[in-house]
C-alpha positions in Angstrom: 126.4 153.5 119.4 125.5 156.8 117.7 123.2 159.4 119.3 120.0 157.8 118.1 117.5 158.7 120.9 115.3 161.6 121.7 113.9 161.7 125.2 110.4 163.2 125.3 109.8 164.7 128.7 112.3 167.0 130.4 111.1 166.3 134.0 112.1 163.8 136.7 111.6 160.7 134.5 113.5 162.3 131.6 116.5 162.9 133.9 116.3 159.3 135.1 116.2 158.2 131.5 119.3 160.0 130.4 121.2 158.4 133.3 119.7 155.1 132.3 120.7 155.2 128.6 123.8 157.4 129.0 124.4 160.8 127.5 126.3 159.4 124.6 123.1 157.8 123.2 120.9 160.9 123.5 120.7 163.5 120.7 118.0 165.7 122.2 115.4 166.2 124.9 112.0 167.4 123.7 109.0 168.7 125.7 105.5 170.2 125.3 106.3 173.1 127.7 107.6 176.1 125.7 109.4 177.4 128.8 111.8 174.4 128.6 112.8 174.9 124.9 116.3 175.8 124.1 117.5 175.0 127.6 119.9 172.1 128.4 119.8 169.1 130.7 123.2 167.6 131.3 124.4 169.5 128.2 121.7 168.1 126.0 119.4 170.6 124.2 115.6 170.6 124.8 113.9 171.1 121.4 110.2 172.0 120.7 107.7 169.4 119.6 107.5 171.2 116.2 111.2 170.6 115.7 110.9 167.0 116.9 108.2 166.4 114.2 110.6 167.6 111.5 113.5 165.3 112.5 111.7 162.4 114.1 112.3 159.9 111.3 116.0 159.9 112.1 115.6 158.9 115.8 113.9 156.6 118.2 111.8 158.6 120.7 111.6 157.6 124.4 108.5 158.8 126.1 109.5 159.8 129.6 106.3 160.3 131.6 103.9 158.6 134.0 101.3 156.1 132.6 98.5 158.6 132.3 100.6 161.3 130.5 102.2 158.6 128.4 98.8 157.7 126.9 98.2 161.3 126.1 101.6 161.7 124.4 101.1 158.5 122.4 97.9 160.0 121.1 99.8 163.2 120.3 102.5 161.2 118.5 100.1 159.1 116.4 98.1 162.2 115.4 101.3 163.8 114.1 102.6 160.7 112.2 105.2 159.7 114.8 105.4 155.9 114.9 108.9 155.1 116.1 108.7 155.5 119.9 109.0 153.6 123.2 107.6 154.3 126.6 110.4 154.4 129.1 108.5 152.7 131.9 107.7 149.8 129.7 111.3 149.6 128.5 112.5 149.2 132.1 110.1 146.4 132.7 111.3 144.6 129.6 114.9 144.8 130.8 114.0 143.4 134.2 111.8 140.6 132.8 114.2 139.5 130.0 117.4 140.1 131.9 119.2 141.7 128.9 121.2 144.9 128.5 120.0 148.2 127.1 121.7 147.8 123.7 120.1 144.5 123.1 116.6 145.7 124.1 116.8 148.9 122.0 117.9 146.8 119.0 114.9 144.5 119.6 112.6 147.4 119.8 114.0 149.4 116.9 114.6 146.6 114.4 111.9 144.1 115.2 109.1 146.8 115.7 108.2 145.7 119.2 107.3 149.3 119.9 104.0 148.7 117.9 102.8 146.4 120.6 102.5 149.4 122.8 100.5 151.3 120.2 98.1 148.3 119.9 97.8 148.3 123.7 97.1 152.0 123.6 94.4 151.7 121.0 92.8 148.8 122.9 92.7 150.9 126.0 91.3 153.8 124.1 88.5 151.6 122.7 87.7 150.4 126.2 87.5 154.0 127.5 85.3 155.1 124.7 82.9 152.3 125.4 82.9 153.3 129.0 82.1 156.9 128.0 79.3 155.7 125.7 77.8 153.6 128.5 77.9 156.6 130.9 76.2 158.9 128.3 73.5 156.3 127.8 73.0 156.1 131.6 72.9 159.9 132.3 72.5 162.0 129.2 69.2 162.4 127.3 69.3 162.7 123.5 67.0 165.7 123.6 69.5 167.7 125.6 72.3 167.4 123.0 72.9 170.7 121.2 71.7 171.0 117.6 74.3 170.8 114.9 75.9 174.1 113.7 77.8 175.3 110.7 78.2 173.3 107.6 76.5 170.2 109.0 73.5 172.3 110.0 73.5 173.7 106.5 73.5 170.2 105.0 70.5 169.2 107.3 68.6 172.2 106.1 69.4 171.3 102.4 68.2 167.7 103.1 65.0 168.9 104.7 64.3 171.3 101.8 64.9 168.6 99.3 62.6 166.2 101.1 59.9 168.9 101.3 60.1 169.8 97.6 60.3 166.1 96.5 57.4 165.0 98.7 55.4 167.9 97.5 56.1 166.9 93.9 55.1 163.3 94.7 51.8 164.5 96.2 50.9 166.2 92.9 51.8 163.1 90.9 50.3 160.3 93.1 48.2 160.2 96.2 50.6 158.8 98.8 51.6 160.0 102.3 55.2 159.0 103.3 55.8 159.2 107.1 59.0 159.5 109.2 60.6 156.3 110.4 64.0 155.1 111.7 66.5 157.8 112.9 64.3 160.5 111.4 61.4 159.5 113.6 63.6 159.3 116.6 64.8 162.8 115.7 61.3 164.0 115.7 60.5 162.3 119.1 63.6 163.7 120.8 64.5 166.9 118.9 61.5 167.8 116.8 64.0 167.6 113.9 67.2 165.9 112.9 69.2 164.0 115.5 72.2 166.3 115.7 74.6 163.9 114.0 72.2 162.5 111.3 72.0 164.1 107.8 69.6 162.0 105.7 65.9 161.5 106.0 64.0 158.2 106.1 60.3 157.7 105.3 57.9 154.7 105.2 55.0 153.7 103.0 52.5 150.9 103.2 52.4 148.2 100.5 49.8 149.8 98.3 51.4 153.2 98.3 54.8 151.8 97.9 53.6 150.1 94.6 52.3 153.5 93.5 55.7 155.0 94.2 57.5 152.4 92.1 55.2 153.0 89.1 55.7 156.7 89.4 59.5 156.4 89.6 59.5 154.3 86.4 57.5 156.9 84.6 58.9 160.2 85.9 62.5 159.7 87.1 65.8 158.1 86.0 65.5 154.6 87.5 68.2 152.1 88.4 67.3 148.7 89.9 70.1 147.6 92.3 70.8 145.0 94.9 73.7 147.0 96.3 75.0 150.4 95.4 78.7 151.2 95.6 79.9 154.8 95.9 81.8 154.3 92.7 78.6 153.5 90.8 76.7 156.2 92.6 79.3 158.8 91.6 79.1 157.7 88.0 75.4 158.0 87.9 75.3 161.4 89.6 77.9 162.7 87.1 76.0 161.2 84.2 72.7 162.8 85.4 73.7 166.0 87.1 70.8 167.9 88.7 68.4 165.1 87.8 66.3 163.1 90.3 67.7 159.5 90.4 65.6 156.6 91.8 67.7 153.7 93.0 65.3 150.8 93.6 66.4 148.2 96.1 64.4 145.1 97.2 62.6 146.9 100.1 63.4 150.6 99.7 63.9 153.4 97.2 66.7 156.0 97.4 66.0 159.3 95.7 69.2 161.2 95.0 70.0 164.5 93.3 73.2 166.4 93.0 76.1 167.6 90.8 78.7 165.7 92.7 79.0 162.9 95.2 79.7 165.2 98.2 76.9 167.7 97.6 74.1 165.3 96.8 70.8 165.3 98.6 68.9 162.2 99.2 66.0 160.5 101.0 65.1 156.9 101.6 61.6 155.6 101.3 61.0 152.1 102.8 58.3 149.5 102.5 57.0 149.0 106.0 55.1 146.1 107.6 51.6 147.3 108.0 49.8 144.0 107.9 50.5 143.4 111.5 47.4 144.7 113.3 49.4 146.0 116.2 51.8 147.8 113.9 48.9 149.3 111.9 47.5 150.6 115.2 50.8 152.3 116.0 50.9 154.0 112.5 47.3 155.1 111.7 45.8 157.6 111.5 49.0 159.5 110.7 49.7 162.9 112.4 50.8 166.0 110.6 53.7 167.6 112.5 56.3 170.3 112.0 59.8 168.9 111.3 62.7 171.2 110.5 60.2 174.0 109.5 58.1 171.9 107.1 55.0 169.8 107.6 55.4 166.1 107.4 53.7 163.0 108.8 54.6 160.6 111.7 52.9 157.5 113.1 50.1 158.2 115.5 52.0 156.5 118.3 55.5 157.6 117.3 57.2 156.2 120.4 55.5 152.8 120.1 56.4 152.5 116.5 60.1 153.5 117.1 60.2 150.8 119.8 58.8 148.3 117.4 61.5 149.2 114.9 64.2 149.1 117.5 63.5 148.3 121.1 66.6 150.2 122.1 65.8 153.2 120.0 66.5 155.6 123.0 70.1 154.2 123.4 73.0 156.0 121.8 74.6 153.8 119.1 78.3 153.5 118.1 77.7 156.1 115.4 77.1 158.8 118.0 78.5 162.0 116.6 78.6 161.1 113.0 76.4 159.9 110.1 77.6 156.5 108.8 76.5 157.2 105.3 78.2 160.6 105.1 81.4 159.2 106.8 81.6 156.3 104.3 81.0 158.6 101.4 83.8 161.0 102.5 86.1 158.1 103.0 85.5 156.9 99.4 86.0 160.4 98.0 89.4 160.8 99.9 90.6 157.4 98.6 89.4 157.5 95.0 88.6 161.1 93.8 90.5 164.4 93.6 90.6 165.7 97.2 92.0 169.1 98.1 92.8 170.2 101.6 93.4 173.6 103.2 95.5 173.0 106.3 94.9 175.7 108.9 97.4 177.1 111.4 95.7 180.5 111.9 92.1 181.7 111.9 92.9 184.5 109.4 93.5 181.8 106.7 89.9 180.8 106.5 88.9 183.9 104.5 92.0 183.6 102.2 91.2 180.0 101.3 87.4 180.5 101.1 87.2 181.6 97.4 89.3 178.6 96.4 87.2 176.3 98.5 84.0 177.6 96.9 85.5 177.5 93.4 86.5 173.9 93.7 83.2 172.8 95.2 81.3 174.7 92.5 83.2 172.7 89.9 82.5 169.3 91.5 85.9 168.9 93.2 86.0 167.9 96.9 87.7 170.6 98.9 87.8 170.8 102.7 89.4 172.7 105.5 91.6 170.9 108.0 91.5 172.4 111.5 93.4 170.0 113.7 93.2 170.9 117.4 96.2 172.4 119.2 97.3 169.2 120.7 98.2 167.7 117.3 98.1 170.7 114.9 101.6 171.2 113.4 101.8 174.7 114.8 101.0 173.5 118.3 99.3 175.9 120.8 99.7 178.9 118.4 96.7 177.6 116.6 93.4 179.1 118.0 91.2 176.1 117.3 88.1 177.4 119.1 88.0 180.7 117.3 88.8 179.1 114.0 86.0 176.6 114.4 83.6 179.4 115.2 84.6 181.2 112.0 84.2 178.0 109.9 80.8 177.3 111.5 79.6 180.9 111.0 80.5 180.7 107.3 79.0 177.2 106.9 82.3 175.8 105.6 83.0 172.1 105.9 86.1 171.1 107.9 87.5 168.1 109.6 89.9 167.7 112.5 92.4 165.3 110.9 94.2 165.6 107.5 94.2 163.0 104.8 97.9 162.3 104.2 97.0 161.1 100.7 95.2 164.2 99.6 95.9 165.1 96.0 96.6 168.7 96.8 97.3 170.5 100.0 97.3 174.3 100.5 99.0 176.4 103.1 99.9 180.1 103.5 103.0 179.2 105.4 106.2 177.3 104.6 106.3 173.7 103.3 107.0 172.1 106.7 103.4 172.9 107.7 102.3 170.2 105.2 104.7 167.6 106.6 101.9 165.2 107.4 101.1 164.8 103.8 102.7 162.1 101.6 105.4 162.9 99.0 102.8 162.4 96.3 100.6 165.2 97.5 101.0 168.4 95.4 101.8 171.3 97.6 100.6 174.9 96.9 101.6 178.0 98.8 98.9 180.7 98.7 100.1 184.2 99.5 98.0 185.8 102.1 99.1 189.4 101.7 101.5 191.8 100.2 103.8 194.5 101.4 106.8 196.4 100.3 109.5 195.3 102.7 112.3 193.2 101.1 112.3 190.7 103.9 108.6 190.0 103.7 107.7 186.3 104.1 106.1 186.0 100.7 109.3 187.1 99.0 111.6 184.6 100.9 113.0 181.3 99.6 111.4 179.4 102.5 107.9 180.5 101.2 108.7 178.7 97.9 111.0 175.8 98.8 109.3 172.4 98.5 106.1 173.7 96.8 104.9 172.5 93.4 103.1 175.8 92.9 103.0 179.3 94.4 99.9 181.5 94.0 100.7 185.2 94.3 98.6 188.4 94.2 100.4 190.4 91.5 103.1 190.6 88.9 105.5 192.3 91.4 105.5 189.2 93.7 105.8 186.9 90.7 109.0 188.7 89.7 110.4 188.4 93.2 109.8 184.6 93.3 111.2 183.7 89.9 114.6 183.2 91.6 113.1 180.2 93.4 110.5 178.7 91.0 110.1 178.5 87.3 107.5 180.8 85.7 105.0 178.0 85.0 104.9 177.2 88.8 104.0 180.8 89.8 100.4 181.8 89.2 99.1 185.3 89.6 95.6 185.0 91.1 94.9 188.4 92.4 93.3 188.4 95.8 90.3 186.0 95.4 88.7 187.1 98.7 88.3 190.5 97.1 86.8 189.3 93.8 83.9 191.7 93.0 85.0 194.1 95.8 84.6 197.2 93.7 80.9 196.5 93.1 80.4 195.5 96.8 82.0 198.7 98.1 79.6 200.9 96.2 77.3 200.3 99.1 79.9 201.4 101.8 80.1 204.9 103.1 81.4 206.5 106.2 78.0 207.6 107.6 76.5 204.1 107.4 79.5 202.5 109.0 79.4 205.0 111.8 75.8 204.1 112.4 76.5 200.4 112.3 79.3 200.7 114.9 77.3 203.2 116.9 80.1 205.8 116.8 79.0 209.3 117.5 81.7 212.0 117.2 82.3 215.4 115.6 86.0 214.8 115.4 87.8 213.7 112.2 88.4 209.9 112.4 91.9 208.4 112.4 91.9 204.6 111.9 95.1 202.8 113.1 96.0 199.4 111.8 99.0 198.2 113.9 100.7 194.8 113.1 101.7 192.5 115.9 105.3 191.3 115.5 108.7 193.0 116.0 107.8 195.6 113.4 104.7 196.8 115.3 104.6 200.5 115.9 102.6 200.4 119.1 105.4 201.0 121.6 107.5 203.5 119.6 104.6 205.7 118.5 102.3 205.3 121.4 102.9 208.7 123.0 102.6 210.8 119.8 99.4 208.9 119.0 98.0 209.8 122.4 98.7 213.5 121.4 96.8 213.0 118.2 93.9 211.7 120.2 93.2 215.3 121.2 92.5 216.2 117.6 91.2 213.0 116.2 88.7 210.3 117.2 90.9 207.2 117.1 89.5 203.9 115.9 91.8 200.9 116.1 91.6 197.7 114.0 94.0 195.5 115.9 95.8 192.4 114.6 94.2 189.3 116.0 97.5 188.1 117.4 97.9 191.2 119.5 94.5 190.5 120.9 94.9 186.9 121.8 98.5 186.1 122.5 99.6 186.4 126.2 103.0 187.8 125.1 101.3 190.8 123.6 99.4 191.8 126.7 101.3 195.1 127.3 100.6 196.2 123.7 97.0 195.2 124.0 96.7 197.4 127.1 98.2 200.4 125.3 95.8 200.0 122.4 92.9 200.0 124.9 94.1 203.2 126.5 94.8 204.8 123.1 91.5 204.0 121.3 88.2 205.8 121.4 86.8 202.8 119.7 88.3 199.3 119.0 86.9 197.5 116.0 86.4 193.8 116.7 89.2 191.7 115.1 86.6 189.8 113.1 84.9 192.9 111.8 84.9 193.5 108.0 88.3 194.9 106.9 86.6 196.2 103.7 84.2 198.3 105.7 86.9 199.7 107.9 88.7 201.0 104.8 85.9 203.6 104.3 85.7 204.7 107.9 88.8 206.9 108.4 89.4 210.5 107.3 93.0 209.4 107.6 94.6 206.0 108.0 97.8 204.9 109.7 99.4 201.5 109.0 102.6 199.9 109.9 105.0 200.0 106.9 105.6 196.2 107.1 102.0 195.3 107.2 100.0 194.2 104.1 97.1 196.3 105.3 98.4 199.4 103.4 98.2 197.8 100.0 95.0 196.0 100.7 93.4 199.2 101.9 94.6 201.0 98.8 93.2 198.3 96.6 89.8 198.5 98.3 89.6 202.3 98.7 92.1 204.0 96.5 91.0 207.4 97.6 91.9 206.7 101.2 94.5 209.1 102.9 97.3 207.1 104.4 100.5 207.3 106.4 102.9 204.4 107.0 105.0 204.0 110.2 108.5 202.5 109.9 110.6 200.9 112.6 113.8 201.0 110.7 116.5 203.6 110.4 118.3 202.2 107.3 115.1 202.1 105.3 116.7 201.7 101.9 118.0 198.2 103.1 114.6 197.2 104.3 111.9 198.6 101.9 111.6 198.6 98.1 112.0 202.1 96.7 108.5 202.2 95.3 107.2 202.4 98.8 108.3 206.0 99.0 106.6 206.9 95.7 103.3 205.5 96.9 103.1 206.5 100.6 104.1 209.1 103.2 106.5 207.0 105.3 107.3 208.2 108.9 110.4 206.8 110.6 110.8 209.1 113.5 108.0 209.4 116.0 108.4 213.2 116.5 107.6 213.8 112.8 104.3 211.9 112.9 102.3 214.8 114.1 103.4 217.1 111.3 102.9 214.4 108.7 99.4 213.7 109.8 98.5 217.4 109.4 100.0 217.4 105.9 98.3 214.2 104.7 95.0 215.1 106.3 95.0 218.3 104.3 96.1 216.7 101.1 97.5 213.2 100.3 99.6 213.9 97.3 100.5 210.2 97.0 96.9 209.0 96.1 97.3 209.3 92.3 100.6 207.4 92.4 99.0 204.6 94.4 96.2 204.4 91.8 98.8 203.9 89.1 100.8 201.3 90.8 98.4 199.2 92.9 97.6 196.6 90.2 101.2 195.5 90.1 100.8 194.3 93.7 97.1 193.1 93.6 95.8 192.3 90.1 92.2 192.5 89.3 91.6 188.9 88.4 88.2 187.1 88.6 86.9 183.5 88.7 87.8 183.1 85.0 91.4 183.3 85.9 91.0 180.6 88.6 89.4 178.3 86.0 92.3 178.9 83.6 94.9 178.2 86.3 93.1 175.0 87.5 92.9 173.8 83.9 96.6 174.3 83.5 97.4 172.5 86.7 95.1 169.5 85.9 96.7 169.1 82.6 100.3 169.4 83.9 99.7 167.0 86.8 97.5 164.6 84.9 94.7 164.9 87.4 
């Protein structure tokens, strides 16, 4: 039998398993612990989970862990698209119960798909545990103590509330009716004085007489559709037919008012006919109370709690939809299955800003684009991905994201190599978006692996396009400029050194030296540390560190050096554009993309690049030396700083060449490129 197994778990159970199966059947071990990677057990290599994901289809994976950990690993596997696995402890039981040998049982598992029985068992257990958690929450956690929604969802709630306010105000001018909160909206008022954190839409009630007035008004003033049921397909067609118009969908006992330019950005409210003929119910409702709900005045039943209890005697109990809005979830599900959906798969927090212009461009043009921020345990980059920080950035920018990719997305973006998109189907179009540019020949964005497997590559300028023509045809390489800097020249007119100093509360009479060190093997921190300390006597040193230096444990010593070196450390999330106007002189690592971006933003900036390479002609493009003062020996840095501080003779050259590397495109170019791709791919 060929080596068809991978043992996942390099501990005691893993060692038991290799003895059980025999070394001749085991191709690899794998493990979640990075300290075990590239080591050997009985001569068998231990590979990373990332490598396992790349090769897993060729093997059957044996999970070698205790019961509790096995369930966690099953979840990890399912989230990463791994389906062909067996739990070792279960396998041993099967051998004992069936009294058959290993080869027979493996064949039964592998070829008859018995391994799926364990997946079903896992999902049944998970469902049971989730119900237990829900029961516990109902017993001990009050709804009013749950935090309010943040980020994109909170933005959507505010949009819904504003739409409700404006529409009800319009109705008040047209007809004399007073809708009042009911259903989840009323529960939200009772518990949170606003939306329930996970609910997006708003529901109102009207008595019979006022409901009749509403129907007449709808027929006279709005686009009306009488429906028994309303599919998302029909809803989408009507929205596209009547963009920006108020649509009234009239059901048997309620009216849905919708407005939008696309299915995913629509705002809507529901107005229901309520039972007010019951004297007890009427007593609960009237007289209505005017209250503040999400910063606008609206009405609620006089006895709000009693009325909510009448609608649903268990209104205080969490339902199965805790944490998500059913309507919104179903709508997103329809979009992903039936319309053009575009995903930006994140493996690093810096990517958010690079993708954001495209995200906004697609959404503005009615195309559903969304970020994918899968947590570390099943993100393809593993624990490298800083999920918490990335989520904070997405929330702060009000950008929609989800925590699981749609493998059937029409288009998937990454800034990294194609393997990052391995969870997507073969039909998904893959686009590599360059995230920077520098002038070292071995830069990632010039390498074959940054083009292999992609349908398109988006680059910043003509220089990068020419470098990539050896890998992709010209029609597959699109020059898009740097969309995150669209309009930057106008924006930067408001930036000046004095204002930025005040903003950062920096007070100094010294000239300011801003240092932008990168984080990897080409970082200048260690080599140039001592001479930079000498320069600190003359300059006030501000450091804009790379976020990896700041968060990765392996960079602790370099982080400590930067802390000692700096007079002021700019937060890693602080505006790069503003920092470009702070320094009287700037020092960047020669490998880093910061130098060209800084030049593009502030082409009057004085600059020095630090190299870590002796044979520079083999490492950098010659044009680097025409554009910058490049220092390759630490002892010469002091002299170079004095010269460039007095007069940077390279500035005019940089101004001439910079557009080769970062072209000044705008949104018109994005529209043109998207039109070309849609036509070519028949989207």
